[in-house]
N, C-alpha and C positions, 0 to 999 in steps of 0.2 A: 347657074349650077354645073358646076364641070360633069359634065356626062362618065368619058373617058380619062382617067389621068395617063392613059400611052400616050395621047398624039397631041399632046403640051408639047408646047416646044422647055426649052431647060428653064430659060426666065420664064416661061407661066408656070411650072412647075415649084421655083422658086419663090415665087410670089404667090403660090398658095400654099406653100410651109408656113411661109411668114403670115401670114393672114390666119391659117391656125394655131400657129404657138398665140399669136398676140389675143384673140379672142378663149385662147385656154387656158391662159394668166388673168383678163380682169375675170373671165365666169371662177376660177379658184378664187382667190383672194376677194370677190364679194359673197357680205352676208344674203342669209334666205329673200327676207326680206327687200333689200337688191337688186336681188337676179330678177324676180318677179320681175321688175318691172322693164326689167336689158332682155327678157327671154324671146319675146319678139323679134328684137335685130338681129338680121342675115349678118352683119359684117361690123369686124372692130369699130371700124370708124365710126359705124352709123352707136353703137356701144358710146366708146368715145365721147360726140356728138352731142347724144345723149345726155352725160352724166354734166358736160359741161353748160350744155341753158340750164338741167337743176339747178348745177352746185352755184353759178354763176348768173345768172338770171341775164333779162333785159334789161333795156336802162328805167323800164319801169316801175322794172323789182329791187334793182338797189334802188331807187329813189324811195321808192313804199320804206325800201330796209334805214335808209338815214332818217326818212321825217322818225324812226319809230328811237330811233336811237336821238333824238334829242327832243 
């Protein structure tokens, strides 16, 4: 969490702006049902990783989906 933006370096400010831009885009394009699942995430990276794990699944999920298709 940033307490004082004035004391950040140029690179830190740039990263801060990028983070909030990406976070804003992700929040804007999501329907409300999906937004409620990620509202507790604090970073854009954690939101992205959450969606990757939800939609991609781990090895066990992939196997279960494959079995259902057979």
